[in-house]
VEXLUM-120664 format. One line per 3 residues: their letters; for each residue x negated, y, z of N, C-alpha, C, CB. Coordinates in Angstrom, 2 decimals. Glycine has a CB too. Example, Ala and Ser with C-alpha at 12.3 -4.5 7.8 and 13.67 -1.06 7.14 Angstrom:
<rs>
AS	-13.19:-5.69:7.80:-12.30:-4.50:7.80:-13.20:-3.30:7.80:-11.31:-4.47:9.05 ~ -12.85:-2.25:7.08:-13.67:-1.06:7.14:-12.90:0.03:7.87:-14.08:-0.60:5.72
</rs>
This chain:
<rs>
MPE	16.84:28.11:1.33:17.11:26.51:0.37:18.25:26.01:1.07:15.71:25.13:0.43 ~ 18.99:25.27:1.07:19.23:24.42:1.51:18.99:22.57:1.42:20.02:24.90:1.43 ~ 19.59:22.31:3.24:19.19:21.04:2.45:19.63:19.88:1.98:18.55:20.63:2.87
LIL	18.85:19.14:1.93:18.89:18.34:0.86:19.61:17.02:1.54:17.39:18.15:0.19 ~ 20.31:16.63:2.00:20.68:15.80:2.53:21.52:13.90:1.14:21.69:16.92:3.57 ~ 20.45:13.69:1.48:20.71:12.38:0.30:21.47:10.61:0.71:18.93:12.01:-0.27
QDD	21.72:10.74:0.34:23.12:9.85:0.24:23.21:8.11:-0.36:24.07:10.76:-0.87 ~ 23.30:7.23:-0.09:23.15:6.15:-0.95:23.83:4.86:-1.45:22.35:5.84:-0.63 ~ 24.26:5.08:-2.53:25.81:5.11:-3.06:24.97:3.27:-3.63:26.57:6.89:-4.72
LMC	24.08:3.31:-3.05:23.89:1.61:-3.77:23.36:1.66:-5.05:25.36:0.68:-4.01 ~ 23.15:2.19:-5.32:22.90:2.99:-7.46:21.77:3.19:-7.66:23.53:4.72:-8.08 ~ 20.92:2.95:-7.18:19.58:2.79:-7.36:19.16:2.08:-8.41:19.07:2.31:-6.39
FVC	18.59:2.12:-9.44:17.86:1.94:-10.25:16.65:0.99:-9.44:17.55:3.28:-10.87 ~ 15.93:0.79:-8.77:15.47:-0.32:-7.71:16.58:-1.13:-7.25:14.82:0.31:-6.41 ~ 17.00:-1.41:-6.19:17.93:-1.68:-4.95:18.35:-1.32:-5.09:17.99:-1.64:-3.91
GKN	19.70:-0.74:-6.28:21.10:-0.68:-5.79:21.53:-1.90:-6.64:21.98:0.82:-6.07 ~ 22.69:-2.76:-4.91:22.94:-3.81:-5.46:24.17:-3.55:-6.90:23.37:-4.74:-4.21 ~ 25.04:-2.77:-6.78:26.17:-1.59:-7.78:26.02:-1.42:-8.87:26.23:-0.20:-7.54
NPC	24.46:-1.16:-9.47:23.88:-0.72:-9.94:23.85:-1.56:-12.11:22.76:-0.74:-8.73 ~ 24.59:-1.98:-12.00:25.16:-3.28:-13.83:23.87:-3.36:-14.15:26.33:-2.48:-15.69 ~ 23.42:-2.27:-14.12:22.33:-2.09:-15.24:20.64:-2.14:-14.33:22.69:-0.29:-16.15
GLK	20.74:-1.67:-13.30:19.60:-1.73:-12.65:19.13:-3.24:-11.37:19.73:-0.26:-11.99 ~ 17.77:-3.24:-11.28:16.85:-4.26:-10.63:17.18:-5.33:-9.98:16.16:-3.78:-9.83 ~ 17.87:-4.13:-8.54:18.56:-5.18:-7.67:17.84:-6.08:-6.66:19.19:-6.05:-8.53
LNF	16.22:-5.21:-6.87:15.10:-5.42:-6.06:15.85:-5.84:-4.10:14.03:-3.68:-6.28 ~ 15.40:-6.38:-3.71:15.69:-7.00:-1.94:14.95:-7.13:-1.60:16.26:-8.10:-1.40 ~ 14.19:-6.43:-0.86:12.99:-5.93:0.35:13.10:-7.23:1.30:13.44:-4.20:1.41
VLD	11.95:-7.50:2.10:11.70:-8.29:3.41:10.53:-7.95:3.86:11.72:-9.76:3.32 ~ 10.76:-7.07:5.29:9.11:-7.41:5.38:8.81:-8.84:6.69:8.14:-5.58:6.04 ~ 7.48:-9.34:5.41:7.04:-10.63:6.24:6.03:-10.98:7.75:6.37:-11.25:5.24
KDR	6.30:-11.38:8.41:6.09:-12.01:9.90:4.53:-11.55:10.02:6.37:-13.97:10.05 ~ 3.76:-10.31:9.30:2.56:-9.84:9.51:3.20:-8.13:8.66:1.10:-11.01:8.71 ~ 3.33:-7.90:8.65:4.42:-6.96:8.55:4.19:-6.45:6.72:4.19:-5.52:9.94
ILK	3.81:-7.07:6.16:3.52:-6.86:5.05:5.68:-6.78:4.09:2.11:-8.36:4.66 ~ 5.19:-5.64:3.35:6.74:-5.44:2.22:6.86:-6.58:1.83:6.76:-4.44:0.75 ~ 7.93:-7.11:0.94:7.71:-7.97:-0.10:8.82:-7.61:-1.00:7.65:-9.43:0.31
TEF	8.83:-8.65:-2.18:10.48:-7.95:-3.18:9.04:-9.30:-3.93:11.11:-5.26:-4.05 ~ 10.48:-10.06:-5.26:10.35:-10.86:-6.33:10.53:-10.44:-7.12:10.81:-11.70:-6.47 ~ 10.72:-9.95:-8.59:11.07:-10.11:-9.65:11.04:-10.66:-11.02:11.06:-9.60:-9.64
TFA	10.97:-11.37:-11.96:10.53:-12.09:-13.16:10.84:-11.71:-13.58:10.56:-13.03:-13.58 ~ 10.29:-10.67:-14.75:10.15:-9.99:-16.05:10.86:-10.62:-17.16:8.77:-9.90:-16.42 ~ 12.01:-9.39:-17.69:12.18:-10.62:-19.39:11.74:-9.48:-20.81:14.66:-11.34:-19.80
KIH	12.24:-10.00:-21.32:11.73:-9.41:-22.82:12.66:-7.89:-23.53:12.01:-10.92:-24.07 ~ 12.84:-7.84:-22.31:13.61:-6.05:-22.30:12.81:-5.30:-21.76:15.03:-5.68:-21.43 ~ 12.27:-5.73:-20.64:11.39:-4.86:-19.42:9.85:-5.06:-20.86:11.12:-6.09:-17.08
QGF	9.47:-4.49:-22.27:8.37:-4.69:-22.31:8.68:-3.26:-22.64:7.64:-5.79:-23.03 ~ 6.98:-3.26:-23.22:6.84:-1.54:-23.87:5.71:-2.36:-25.32:5.59:0.19:-22.26 ~ 4.75:-3.16:-25.30:4.18:-3.54:-26.69:4.71:-4.64:-26.41:2.62:-3.50:-27.15
KDI	5.15:-5.84:-27.84:5.41:-7.17:-27.94:4.23:-8.11:-26.98:5.39:-7.49:-29.58 ~ 5.05:-8.18:-26.05:5.11:-9.80:-25.66:4.45:-8.26:-23.61:3.22:-11.78:-27.11 ~ 4.53:-7.18:-23.71:3.87:-6.51:-22.71:4.94:-6.25:-21.88:3.09:-5.33:-23.10
VHG	4.69:-6.21:-19.75:5.64:-5.05:-19.70:5.02:-4.26:-18.72:7.16:-5.39:-19.34 ~ 5.96:-2.66:-19.68:6.62:-1.68:-19.69:6.18:-1.55:-18.12:8.12:-1.78:-20.25 ~ 4.76:-0.77:-18.54:4.06:-0.58:-17.06:4.72:0.51:-16.72:2.40:-0.35:-16.94
GLI	5.34:1.60:-16.49:6.20:2.32:-15.89:7.22:1.49:-15.45:6.61:3.32:-16.63 ~ 7.76:0.32:-15.14:7.87:-1.06:-14.49:7.66:-0.44:-13.42:6.96:-2.32:-14.84 ~ 6.47:-1.73:-14.09:5.66:-2.15:-12.98:5.30:-0.67:-11.99:4.18:-2.96:-13.67
GLI	5.09:0.39:-12.43:5.14:1.00:-11.69:5.99:2.14:-10.61:4.61:1.06:-12.12 ~ 7.13:1.71:-11.22:8.47:1.46:-10.40:8.97:1.75:-9.26:8.67:0.50:-10.26 ~ 8.41:0.17:-9.54:8.59:-0.08:-8.32:7.21:-0.55:-7.47:9.64:-1.04:-8.33
LDE	6.55:-0.31:-7.25:5.24:-0.01:-6.91:5.53:0.80:-5.71:4.40:0.68:-8.03 ~ 5.56:2.47:-6.32:6.32:3.22:-5.71:7.69:3.25:-4.86:6.37:3.74:-6.41 ~ 8.34:3.00:-5.76:10.08:2.09:-4.63:9.36:2.07:-3.13:10.67:-0.40:-5.19
VMV	8.20:1.06:-3.15:8.00:0.39:-1.56:6.77:0.78:-1.23:8.06:-1.31:-1.36 ~ 5.97:1.56:-1.35:5.95:2.50:-1.49:5.88:3.78:-0.82:6.44:2.35:-1.90 ~ 7.68:5.21:-1.50:7.33:5.80:-1.12:8.99:5.54:-0.24:6.59:6.82:-1.89
NLL	9.79:5.36:-0.95:11.62:5.37:-0.27:10.94:4.18:0.44:13.51:4.99:-1.55 ~ 10.44:3.18:0.65:10.45:2.20:1.38:9.51:3.01:2.86:9.76:0.80:0.47 ~ 7.99:3.12:1.72:7.54:4.25:3.38:6.00:2.52:3.78:10.05:4.45:5.57
WIE	6.05:1.72:2.87:5.08:0.94:4.17:4.00:1.68:4.40:4.45:-0.58:3.88 ~ 3.86:2.24:5.37:2.51:2.76:5.96:1.09:2.18:6.26:2.79:3.12:7.03 ~ 0.45:3.33:5.42:-1.20:2.34:5.61:-2.33:3.52:7.23:-2.59:2.57:3.04
RED	-2.01:4.60:6.78:-2.67:5.23:8.41:-1.96:6.46:7.94:-4.78:5.42:8.85 ~ -1.56:7.05:8.90:-1.37:8.62:9.20:-2.82:9.74:9.53:-0.36:8.62:10.65 ~ -2.55:10.56:8.86:-3.14:11.84:8.98:-2.06:13.46:9.20:-4.00:11.84:7.57
NRI	-2.94:13.75:10.08:-1.28:14.82:10.91:-0.50:14.94:9.91:-1.44:16.70:11.55 ~ 0.39:15.29:8.89:0.77:15.18:8.06:0.79:14.68:7.25:0.78:15.56:7.91 ~ 0.33:14.12:6.95:-0.87:12.86:5.49:-0.09:12.31:5.66:-2.56:11.89:5.52
VYT	0.89:10.99:5.32:1.16:9.15:5.31:0.38:8.81:3.97:3.18:8.50:5.14 ~ -0.73:8.14:4.02:-1.17:7.40:3.44:-0.37:5.78:2.65:-2.04:7.37:4.30 ~ -0.31:5.55:2.41:0.28:4.46:1.14:-0.16:3.38:0.13:0.70:5.09:0.31
KAS	0.40:2.48:0.28:-0.60:1.80:-0.66:0.16:0.39:-0.88:-2.26:1.64:0.04 ~ -0.04:0.06:-2.26:1.44:-1.30:-2.62:0.27:-1.75:-4.07:3.97:-0.34:-3.34 ~ 0.43:-3.28:-4.23:0.12:-4.18:-5.49:0.42:-5.04:-6.49:-0.31:-4.63:-5.35
AQD	0.67:-5.45:-7.35:1.98:-6.22:-7.42:0.67:-7.67:-8.22:3.73:-5.21:-8.72 ~ 1.22:-8.67:-7.29:0.56:-9.99:-7.29:1.58:-10.94:-8.33:0.43:-10.63:-5.58 ~ 0.57:-12.42:-8.61:1.79:-12.93:-8.69:1.77:-14.41:-7.13:1.97:-13.53:-10.64
EEG	2.50:-15.26:-7.42:1.84:-16.39:-6.36:0.69:-16.91:-6.12:2.24:-17.37:-6.46 ~ 0.17:-16.81:-6.86:-1.35:-17.55:-6.44:-2.16:-16.10:-5.73:-2.44:-18.31:-8.22 ~ -1.52:-15.23:-6.08:-2.10:-13.66:-5.28:-2.97:-12.89:-5.60:-2.62:-13.71:-4.11
SIY	-3.34:-13.07:-7.39:-3.62:-12.80:-8.25:-3.21:-11.44:-8.23:-3.32:-13.58:-9.03 ~ -3.83:-10.05:-8.45:-3.05:-9.07:-8.12:-3.24:-8.61:-9.22:-3.22:-8.29:-7.02 ~ -1.72:-7.63:-10.44:-2.16:-7.37:-11.60:-2.48:-5.93:-11.53:-1.25:-7.77:-12.61
AQA	-1.84:-5.54:-11.05:-1.29:-3.31:-10.39:-1.44:-3.18:-9.30:0.49:-2.52:-10.37 ~ -2.48:-2.12:-8.74:-1.87:-1.36:-7.45:-1.52:-0.53:-7.19:-2.23:-1.20:-6.73 ~ -1.87:0.25:-6.20:-1.51:2.37:-6.56:-1.98:2.95:-4.75:1.30:2.99:-7.04
QAK	-1.54:3.27:-4.31:-1.75:4.34:-3.24:-0.84:5.89:-3.92:-3.75:4.59:-3.03 ~ -0.54:6.59:-2.87:-0.06:7.80:-1.85:-0.24:8.61:-1.45:0.11:7.84:-1.14 ~ -0.29:9.93:-1.66:0.06:10.68:-0.49:1.10:11.29:-0.51:-0.73:11.51:-0.15
CVK	1.71:10.92:0.70:2.97:11.12:2.00:2.82:12.51:2.32:2.77:10.14:3.59 ~ 3.43:13.30:1.95:3.03:15.13:2.97:4.23:15.06:3.90:3.19:17.14:1.79 ~ 4.85:14.82:5.09:5.74:15.05:5.79:5.72:16.59:6.28:5.67:14.08:6.73
IK	7.02:16.66:5.90:7.82:17.98:5.99:8.87:18.27:7.00:8.46:18.15:4.84 ~ 8.75:19.70:7.46:9.39:19.84:8.59:11.22:20.22:7.97:8.46:21.16:9.56
</rs>
């Protein structure tokens, strides 16, 4: 199986700066070593009337956990990650966890 070479052409739907339809999120590691981003959803991001499509929230949480890999803990070949979506007051609206397997 040929080796997969990942290249960033800045077209990622979540964080790509060159994607005209993308969310263009900017991720920042704060002083407590927590990775953060901000985004305000609009009407075009809805599923049911006036409700944000859950897939978009999941997409952002996935980006934080896996692509940017904020690590909660590691056991041998498994990396455990977590993420949450909160408002300015800290109220949690969504949470996610992932187990990522390191491959050789």
